[in-house]
N, C-alpha and C positions, 0 to 999 in steps of 0.2 A: 450443459452437463451438470448433473447433480453429484454431490459427494458420494464416494464409494460407500457401500453398506457398512454401517458401524462407525463411519467417520462423521464427526460433528460438522455441521455447516460452519464454514469459516466466518469470522467476524472481521470486517474490513474497517480499519481505523483510518479515517480521512484526515491527513495532515492539513493544517490551516492554510498551507500554500495552495491548496486546491479549491479554496472557497467553501461556502456552507451549503449551497443549494444544488447546483446543476449536476455535479459528479454524484453526490449522495442520491439525488432523485433518480438519475439514470440507473444506478446500481440497485436501488430499492425496487424500481419497476422491473428489473431483470431478476428479482427474487433474492438478492443478496441482503445480508444483515450488515448494517453500517453503524459506526460510531463516529461522531465529529469531535475533533480536537477541542474546540471551544466549549463543548458541552461537558467536558471532563477536566480541562486544564485551563489555567489563566493564559491570557494572550502572551505573556512574557515568560512562560515556563520554558526552560532551556530544552533544546532537542535531546540532550543527554538524559534528562529526567523523564520525559515522556517516552523516549525509546526504551528505557529500562522497564517502565510499566507495560508498554506494549509487548515486550518480550516475555515478561512475567505472566501476563494475561493470555498470551498466545494469539494476540490480534495480528492481522495481516495489515501492515502499514502500506498506505498508498500516498505517494508524494510526487512533487516535481522539484523538490529542493535538492539540487545536485551537490550542495555542500555536505549533506549527510553521507553521500557516497564517497566524497573526496577528502573531507576533513579527517585527519588521522584519529583525533579523539572520538569523534562521532562514529567513524567506521569501526573503531575498536569496541564502542558500546554496542553496535549492531552485532558484532561477533560475541562479545561477552554475555549479552542479554538474550542471545539466540533469536534475534529479530528475523522475521520473514517480511520482505519488502518488495514492492513493485514501484518503479519510478518512471515517470515520463521523461524522455530525453529531449524532446522537441521544445524549443523556446518559442514564446510569443503566441501560444494557442489561446483561443477564447475559452470561456467556461463551457460553452456548448461543444467545442471541439474536444476538450479534455474529457467531458462526459461521454461523448461518442466513442472515443478511444478506449476508455476503461470498460464501457459496456461491450464493445467488440472483443476486447481481450479477456473478458470474464471467463469464458469456457477454458481458455488456455491457462489462465491464472489458477482456476480450480484444479486443473490437471496437475500443474506444477506443485501446488500446495499439497496435494495428496501423495505425490511421489518424491518430493525433495525434502531432505532433512534440513532442519534449521541449524545455523543461520543461513539465510540466502538473500541476495539482492538480484532481481531481474529488472532489466530495462524494458519499457514498452516503447517501441519505435513508432514513428508517425503512421506507418501503414497498419499498425496493430500487431506487428510481429513482436515476439518476446525473446530477449537474449539474456543469458545469465552473465552477471557481473561479479558475483561473489558466491 
C-alpha cells in the first residue's frame, strides 16, 4: 500500500535494538525509507533524546525496546514529542524473523500512519497483527 495522495512517504527510524542490517534491508526492499539510529546518534544517546528528535522530525520509530513503552519517563516523552511508534512484542526473535515481521506488517503500518494522529504506539505481534497500545 502506498501513501495516500498528498501524504509524504513515511521515514522509518530503526532503533538500535533492532540491529543495523536485516530489518533495514527488508524495509528498503519493500520500498520504505529508513534511517538507522547509529547513523544519526551515538550509541549511548539516551532514549529520551532520540525520541524527542524522532517526534520533531516526524520519523516513525521501529523498536523492540519494551522499556520505551513501559518506562514512565520515556512513555511521557513519546506523548510530549508526539512520537509515532511500532514495537515488536515477541522476545527472542532472530534478525531475520524481525525483518520478516516488519516487512509483513508494512502495509498495515502505512495504513495506521495515514489514519492515526500522533502520538501513538502500536505493537506488532508475532503473526504480524498490529494492536494499538497508546
